[in-house]
PLY file of the C-alpha trace (Angstrom):
ply
format ascii 1.0
element vertex 126
property float x
property float y
property float z
element edge 125
property int vertex1
property int vertex2
end_header
17.96 -0.95 75.58
19.03 2.07 73.36
22.60 1.09 75.28
22.79 -2.34 73.82
22.09 -1.19 70.05
24.55 1.24 70.12
27.48 -0.81 71.20
26.43 -3.96 69.00
27.44 -3.84 65.51
24.86 -4.40 62.93
26.66 -6.68 60.74
29.47 -8.51 62.00
31.85 -9.31 59.12
34.25 -11.69 59.59
38.00 -10.97 57.47
38.63 -12.82 54.50
41.47 -14.30 53.11
43.01 -13.56 50.00
41.96 -16.49 48.07
38.18 -15.91 49.57
38.54 -12.58 47.94
40.10 -13.52 44.33
37.24 -16.12 43.94
34.64 -13.28 44.81
36.37 -11.50 42.33
36.16 -13.94 39.72
32.38 -14.66 40.19
31.74 -11.18 40.07
33.78 -10.55 36.98
32.02 -13.81 35.58
28.87 -12.79 36.23
29.33 -9.11 34.62
31.15 -10.89 31.43
28.09 -13.23 30.85
25.78 -10.53 31.08
27.89 -8.53 28.39
28.04 -11.32 26.31
24.18 -12.62 26.40
23.67 -8.89 25.41
26.43 -8.76 22.58
25.08 -12.28 20.80
21.51 -10.99 21.09
20.41 -9.83 17.51
18.79 -6.55 17.98
20.75 -3.15 17.74
22.40 -2.50 21.22
25.12 0.00 22.42
27.46 -1.00 25.09
29.55 1.60 26.71
31.97 0.04 29.62
33.06 2.98 31.93
33.90 5.39 29.05
36.88 3.22 28.37
35.29 1.84 24.92
32.10 1.87 23.17
30.98 -1.20 21.30
28.10 -1.37 18.75
26.00 -4.17 17.28
23.45 -4.46 14.46
20.96 -6.81 13.33
22.38 -9.08 10.72
21.91 -8.01 7.21
20.30 -10.19 4.19
23.76 -12.05 3.39
24.21 -13.22 7.00
20.62 -14.35 7.09
21.00 -16.48 4.33
24.09 -17.83 5.67
22.44 -18.62 8.98
19.61 -19.98 7.56
22.08 -22.65 5.40
23.65 -23.29 8.50
20.68 -24.22 10.20
19.64 -26.55 7.19
23.32 -28.08 7.26
23.03 -28.49 10.96
19.15 -30.50 11.08
20.76 -32.86 8.31
23.36 -33.66 10.51
21.52 -34.49 13.67
19.03 -36.57 11.38
21.75 -38.28 10.14
23.17 -38.84 14.01
19.69 -39.72 15.20
19.88 -42.64 12.01
22.53 -43.68 13.23
21.60 -44.12 16.75
18.37 -46.00 15.74
20.65 -48.44 13.86
22.58 -48.83 17.42
19.62 -48.92 19.29
17.88 -51.78 17.31
21.24 -53.95 17.43
21.21 -53.34 21.20
17.73 -55.04 20.87
18.58 -57.90 18.86
21.39 -58.67 20.94
19.57 -58.33 24.03
16.29 -60.58 22.78
18.71 -63.50 21.25
20.43 -63.43 24.69
17.43 -63.90 26.70
16.35 -66.83 23.79
19.13 -68.89 24.76
19.01 -71.62 27.65
20.33 -71.02 30.81
23.65 -72.37 31.91
22.98 -75.08 34.96
25.15 -75.42 37.72
26.51 -78.70 37.95
29.71 -79.76 40.43
29.54 -76.05 42.04
30.50 -75.44 46.15
28.77 -72.42 47.77
31.14 -70.25 49.62
29.77 -71.07 52.85
30.63 -74.87 52.44
34.13 -73.68 51.88
34.57 -71.48 54.82
32.98 -74.43 56.72
35.84 -76.59 55.25
38.24 -74.30 55.98
37.27 -73.64 59.64
39.80 -74.76 62.35
38.40 -77.33 64.80
36.92 -75.74 67.74
0 1
1 2
2 3
3 4
4 5
5 6
6 7
7 8
8 9
9 10
10 11
11 12
12 13
13 14
14 15
15 16
16 17
17 18
18 19
19 20
20 21
21 22
22 23
23 24
24 25
25 26
26 27
27 28
28 29
29 30
30 31
31 32
32 33
33 34
34 35
35 36
36 37
37 38
38 39
39 40
40 41
41 42
42 43
43 44
44 45
45 46
46 47
47 48
48 49
49 50
50 51
51 52
52 53
53 54
54 55
55 56
56 57
57 58
58 59
59 60
60 61
61 62
62 63
63 64
64 65
65 66
66 67
67 68
68 69
69 70
70 71
71 72
72 73
73 74
74 75
75 76
76 77
77 78
78 79
79 80
80 81
81 82
82 83
83 84
84 85
85 86
86 87
87 88
88 89
89 90
90 91
91 92
92 93
93 94
94 95
95 96
96 97
97 98
98 99
99 100
100 101
101 102
102 103
103 104
104 105
105 106
106 107
107 108
108 109
109 110
110 111
111 112
112 113
113 114
114 115
115 116
116 117
117 118
118 119
119 120
120 121
121 122
122 123
123 124
124 125
């Protein structure tokens, strides 16, 4: 039993191609980048030091920035309210059109032929 454990590798890793290595690198870099972006965009005080290459510091917004953010929020709300009103008008028009279509009488079929009848006419005699 001890001989089998010594001869077998614990983990058998297959060699990877260059494109797989590049994909793994991109995924790891993206994960690290998105984590740093979340930290950087947070409104708390934070310092970032990336391997002693560069250091960044983020401070909470001051009063002027807070006022501009509040104004941006109000502008966004006005914009979304305007869009919702337009959407409601469009939906009301759609409902009116659909009710108008449903109220119209259905068309009757005259002089129509079923596909099976056409197939029977074109069949060669057996």
